[in-house]
N, C-alpha and C positions, 0 to 999 in steps of 0.2 A: 123552549125556543119556538118561534113561529115557523110556518112553512116558508115564508119569505126569507128568513135568516138561513134556513137550510139550503134554499135554492142559490143563495149568494155565498156559499161556503168557499173559502179561498182554494185555489188550485195549488197542489203541492208537487214539486219536482220529485219523481221517484228516486233519483240519485241522492237528493237531499234527505229524503226519508230513510234511505238505506244507510247513509252516513250517520244520521241521527240514531238509528237503531243500533248500529255497530258501536257508536260511542256510548250509548246507554248500556249495552251489554258489557262493554269493557269496564265501565264505572261500577256496574252491579257486581262484576266478578271481583274487582279490587275490594269493594266494600264487604262482599261475602267472605273473602279471604281474611280480611282484618277481623271481622266478627267471629269467624270460625276459630282463629287462633286465640282471640280474646276469650271466647267461651270455653275453649279447651283449658286455658289457663284458669279460668273461673271455676271450672269443674275441679281442677287440681287444688285450687285454693279451698273450695268447699270440702273436698275430701280430706285435706290436711287439717282443716278446722275441726272436722269430726274426730280425727285422730287426737287433736289437742284437747278438745273440751267436750267431746261426745256429740251424738246426733239426736238421741232421744233422752237427753239428760238435763240436769238443772242449769248449769252454767251455759250450755249451748242454747237453751231457750231464752234465758235472760239476756244474753248478748244479742241474740237474733231480734228480740223485741226492740232493743235500743237502736240497733243498726238498721232496722227496717224503716225507721222514721225518715231519715234523710233520703233513703231510696224511694220512698213514697213521694216525697216532695220533688225529687228529680223527675219521677214519672208525671207529676203535675206539670212540670215545666217542659221537659223534652217530649213528653208524650202528647202534648196538646197545644199549649199556649205558643211556644216558639216555632215549632216546625210547621204547623199548619196555618198559623196566622202571620208570622213574620216573613217566611220564605217568599210568598207571593208579593209582599210589599217590597222586600229587598230586590227581587227580580225587576220590579217596576222602576225602582230608584236606580238600578244599575244601568238603565238606558240613558240616564242623564249624562251630560258632558263630564262630570266629575266621577262617573261610575258609582254614584251613591256614597261617596266618601263622607260627605258632611252628614248625611242621614245616618250612616252606620256608626260614625263617631259618637253622635248624640245618643243613638240607641244603646250602644254598649255602656256609655257613661250612666245613662238612666237606669239600665238594668243592674249595674254594679251597686248603685245607691240603694235601690229598692230591695234587692236580694240581700245585700249586706245588713240593712236594718232589720229585715225579716229574720235573718239568721241569728243576730244578737238577741232579738226578742225571744225566739224559741229556746235558745240556749239558757237564758235566764229562767225560763219556765220548765226546765228539765224535770224537776221533781214532780210537779203536778201533772205533767204530761205522762210520765211513766205510771203514775198512780191511776190516771184516767184511762189508760190503754191496757190495763191488766185486770184480771178477774180473780179476786180472793187471795192475792199474794200476801205473804207474811212481810213484816217490816224488814227482815234481812234481805229478802228478794228485792223489795222496792229500793233499798239502799244500794244494792249492787247494780240494779237496773239504772238508777240515777247516775251513778258513777260512770257507767258505760256511756250514757246519753251525753254527759258533759264533754266527753271526748269525741263522740260521733256526730253530734248535731252541727258543729262547724263545717261538716262536709257539705251542708246545704248550699253555702255560698259558692264553693268550688264546683259543685254539681251544676248550679245555675249558670255560672260563667262558662263552663264547658258546653252547656246546651246552647247558650246565646252565640258564642263564637263558632260553634259547630254549624249552626244554621246559617250564619253569614258565609261560611266556607261552602256549604251545600248550595246556597243560592247562586254562588259564583262558579258552580260546577266542580268544586274541589271536594269530592266525596270521601276520598280515602282516609285523610287524617282523622276525621271525626270517628270513623270506625276502628282505626288502629290505635288511637290514644288509650283506650281501656287496657290494651296489652301492657303498657307501662304500669298502670294501676295494679293489675293483677300480679305482675312481677314483684312489685314492692310489698304487696300484702302477703304473697307467698314467702318472701324472704323473712318477714317478721314472724309469721306463723312457725316457720322452721326454727327461727331463733328462740321462739317461745318453747317449742318442743325440746330443744337442746337444753334450755335453762331449767325447765320445770318437769320435763318428761311427758309422755302421752297420757291421755285420759284413762283412769281406772275407776270402775264402778265403786262407789262408796256412799255412805249415808250423807244426806244433805248437810247435816250439822258439821260433819268432818270437812266437806267441801268449803263451807263458809269459814271454818277455822283456819284452813290452809291458804285461803285466798288473800293476796296482798295487793297493795297499790301498784307494785311493780308488774304484777300479772295484768292489771287493768291497762296500764300505760302501754305495755308491749303489744297487747292484743288489740285494743281499741285505737291507740295512737298510731299503730302501724297501718290499720285500715284507712284512717283519715289521711295519713301522709300519701297513701296511694291515690286517693281522690285529688289531692292537691297537685300531684305530679300529672295526673290525667288532664287537668285543666291547663297547666302551665305549658305542656308540650304543644298545645294548639297555637301558642303565640307565634311560633316560627312560621308555620304555613299562613297564618293571618298576615304577618308582615310581608310575606312573599306575594300577596295579592297586589302590592304596590299602591294601596289606597292612601297611604300617609295618614293612618288613623291616629288620633290623639284625643285626650279627654276634652269634651265639649259640653258646655251647659247651655240651657235655653232651649226649650222644646216646642215653642210656639211655631206654628206653620209647618210642622212635620207631618201633619195628617194623622196625628195620634188619636184624634177623636174618632175617626173612622176605624183605625186599627183597634182602638180601645173598645169600640162597640163589638167588633168581631172577637177580640180577646175576652170581653166580658162574658159572652156566652161560653167561650171555651174554658175560662177560669171557673165558671159555675159548674160546667160539665166535669172538669177534672177534680175540682174540690169535692163535689158530691161523691164522685166515684172513689176517690182516694180516702176520704173520710169514712166512707162506707167500708172500704177495705180495712182501715184501722180498727173500726168498731167490730168487724167480723174477726179480725186477728185477736181482739180482746177476748172473744169467746174461746178461741183456741188456747189462749194462755191458761185457761182453767185446767187444761191437761197437765200443765207443769205442777200445779198445786195438787192435782189428783194423785200424782206419783208419791207425794210426801206421805200419804197414808199407807203406802205399801212397803213391806220389808224385803221381799224377794227382788233382787236386782234384775232378774229376767222378766218378771211381771212389769217392773218399771220400764224396761227397755222396749216392751211390746206396745207401749202407749205413745203414738205419734203426737208431737206437740207442734209449736209454731215453726221450729227449725225444720222438722220433717215435712210440713206442709210447704214451706218456702223452697226446700230442696226439690220437692215434687214439681213445683211451679217453675223453678229454674231449669229443670230437665225438659219439661214439656214445652217451654217457651223457646228452647234452643233452635229448632227448625224454623220457627217464625222469625227469630232474630237474624239467623244466618241467611235464609233464603228470601222470605217474604218481605222483611223490612228493607233489605238491600235493594231488591227489585222495585218495591213500592216507592222508595225514596226517589229513585230516578224517574219512575213513571209519574210521580206526583208533579214534577216539573212539567212533563209533557201534558198532563191533564190541565194544569194551570194555564199553560199557553194556549191550549185548544179552547178552553172556556173563554179566555180573553179574546180569541179570534172568532168567537161564535161558531166554532167548528164542532157541531154536535156529533157528526159522524165519527170524528177522531176520538171524541170523549167516550162514546159507546164502544168503539173498537178497542181503545186502550183499556177500558174497564174489563171487557170480555177477555182480551189477551192476558191481562194480569191474573185474573181469577183462574183461567185454565192452566197457565204456567205454574201457579202456586200448587195445583193439585199434585204435580209430579213429586216434589220433595215431601209434601205433607202426608200423603197416603202411606208411603213406605215408612215414614217416621212414626206414624201411629202404630203400624204393624210391628215395627222394631221395638218400640217402647213396651207394647203389650207383651210381646214374646220374651223380651230380655229384662222385664221389670225387676225380678229378684237380683240378677247379677249387676244390673245398673245401680240398683239401690245399695248393693254391697260395696260399691266404690265410695259411697258417702256414709258408711257406717264406721264406727270406731274399730280399734284393733284389740279390744279386750274380749273377755269371754262372752259378752252379751251381743257381739257384733252381728251374728246371723239373725238374732231376734230383732234387732234394730233395723236390719236390712229388710226383713219381711214387713215391718211396720211401714217403712217408706214405700215399699213396693205396692202395698195396698192403696196408698195415696196416688201413686203413679197410674195405676189401672183406672181409677175414678176420674183422673184429669185427662187421660190420653184421648178419650173419645171426643172431647171438646176442642181439640187442637185445630182441625180444619175449619171448624165453625168460627173460631176466634179470628183466624187469619182472614177469612172471607169477609166477615163483617167489618173488620179493621180497614180493609182496602175499600170497601163500598163507602164507608164514611169519608174517606179521602176524596171521593168525587164531590161531595158537598163542600168540603173545605177548599178544594180547588176553585170552586165557584164562589168562594168567600161567603158561604152560607154556614154559619156556625150554630144556627138555631136548631136545625134538624139533628145534628149530632148530639146537641145538648139534650133534646127530648129523648133520644134513644138511650144515651148513657145514664141520664138521671132515672129513666124508667127502669133500666137494668139494675142500678144501684138500689132503688127502692124495693125492687123485687127480691134482690139478694138479701137485703137487711130484713125484710118482712119474713122471708122463709127461714133465715138463720135464727132470728130471735123468736120466731113463732114456733119453730120445731125444737130448738135447743133444750128448752125445759123438760122435754120428754125423752131426751137422749142422755145416756151416761156421759159424764165429763170425759172419760177416757176415749169416747167415740166421736168427740166434737170435730176433730180434724177430718175424719171420714165424711161426716155430714157436710162440712163446708166444701170439701172437694167435689162432692156430688152436686151440691147446689151450684157451684161455679160452672160445671158442665151443662147443667140444665138451663142456666141463664144465657149461656152462649147460643143455645137454640133460639131463645126469645129474641136476642139481639140480631141474629142473622135474619130471621123471618121478618122482623119489623123493618130493618134497614133495606132489605130486598124490596119490600113493598113500596117504601118511600122513594128509592132510586128509580123504580119503574114509573112511579107517578110523576116524578119531576123531569126525568131524562128519557123516558121510554124504555122499551125492552132492550137490554144490552146483550141479547143472545143467551137467555137463561137455559134453554134446552141444550145448547152446545156445551155450556159450562157444566150442567148436571151430568151430561153424557160422559164428559171427561173424568169427573170424579167417580162415576160408576165403573168405567173401564179400568181406571188406575186403581180403584178400590179392589176389584177382583184380582188384579195383578199383585196387589199387596197381600191379599189373602193367600194366594199361592206361595208367595215368599214366606209368609208367616208359618205355613205348614212345614216347609223345609226347615225353618228356624227352630220350631218346637222339636222336630225329629232329631235335630243336631244337638240341641241344648239339653234335652232330657237325659241322655246317657252320660253327660258331663256332670250330672248332679245339680243342675241349675234350679231344679224345683224341689229337690229333696235335701238340700243342705250339704251336698257332696263336694267333689273337687272344685267345681266352679264357684262355690260359695265359701270355700275354706279360707281364702285370703283375698286381699285387694288385688295383688298381681294376677292371681288365678282368674278372678272375676274380669279383670281387664282383658286378659287373653281370650277368655270365653266370649266376651262381647265383641272383640275384634274379629274372631273367627266366624262366629254366627252372623254378625252384622255384615261382613264382607260377602258371605254366601247369600244372605237375604237380598242384598243390593244387586248382586249378579243375577239371581233368579228373577228379581223384580224387573230388571232391564229387559231380560228375555221375554218375560210375561207381557210387558208393555208392548213389545213388538207383536206378539201373538194376538193380543187384544186390540191392536191397531190404535194405540195411544200416540197419535201423531204429535201431540204437544211435547213429547219427550225430546224431539229434535230441537224445538225452540229453546227448551230448558238447557240442553247440553251444548247448544251452538257456540257459546263463548269458549268452552274448553276445546271442542273439536276443531274450531277455526284456528285456534292458537296452535294446536298440534299440527295441523296441515301446514301452517306458515313455517313452523319450526322444521318440518320434514323437507319442505321445498328449499329452505335456506341451507340445510345441511347437504342436500343433493347437489346444490350449485357450487359447493366449496371444493 
């Protein structure tokens, strides 16, 4: 922006700004609550899945390979194309007399047609897709993977419609439903996994040949079909809040004059970005599937369990992405609308202020989350290991992945938010350059180093590469944001992360001192069962958070007040209400 544009920035009423901030905080809190409950249920689902089919075992890795494909496609849609490209367009259309009803009707119709055709095509190609995304698998593993894929690939259509409808709701300020819908999905999936355990019993370590011999079509339908039904319900529950918008939406054909050419240009860059990134992830996952085949050559069940495969890597990513999903994504979704409006109004000061505020606020939950995962890695991993005799060995294998991924958590969230500044200005080219560069670097390092690493260590290699690439992404994105928008207060942001980081270190010392005598690092009481691990995590985690809050006060982390404001304000209002009764 030019100096003239900065000089003519619109004047904002402080009361309006306060109301907007309060509304944004409330929306973030609602979204965070929905995400938190969904993630807790997701953890329960993953833990039960490990009990049902193992966490570092044959069927666990095969199912994870098939079920990852629709999840990757969903990240392509929800992680880029829809939320960063469509939301600004829907916000603009909402200012029209019909509140964007015609545009939204045509948009949803078009999305249903394209995503439906795409889903059918991929489902028909299930067998070659599984073969292309695995490394050295036997015919029996490929057949089982294909059977799983035929049941899980239809999820793509419902993931896609969930993403489209969710972004329509977000653009109209209805943030809660999109974050709460996955709760229904997890409830359905958990119910089917419990049904599976009741019918077939929990996982027991056995030779691969015996697992194949005992596996039936009913096993596949209950396990994979239940997961797909959960995704269907997740999409369907959004139809009610969509109807309550009062837009009178209905199927509409004919897309000329919708401005899709402009949207398509933006989406084109974003589609390339997400396609390259997700194809890169699938190709990297292909390397990790080699660990599944490496176990086949081993006879000792404990040696097999010690090798982390695709499921262990995905569990590690699921755990380390939780703070980002609960806190960063919830806050960033609301702030993205503020950024879009500020850019539209040529209000550069608000753009930089919102960028700075978001990054500093994210530091509070991210730094204690990093410390918590590092300290509690073995006991957290124990929650997602099986219940047989190899459980502790499996837990340590997952814990190793957690430690390698944890350090990249704040970096991922920071670069994610900085890219949203470009998307808010409808500049999808810069994010494409950053993401494609990161994907190319990940692939080059993975396939360049993998031949020199034992197959049983491939998951460790990939986790380490992921963390290293987050450093590259943040550095590059920071440079580009400063070049296009100016300094957004980098020193203040860095100072916040340093102060909150020291507070997290203090909390971590208390956590280690508490967990060590519980046997959290030696395979003792805290690791002996899933309930014991959960209790240990709860006790140590609570103490660490309490110490962290005190340490933040000592280190003068003022951003703590901004982060906790929605909760403290609600408590004050509740106290005042009760006092007047």
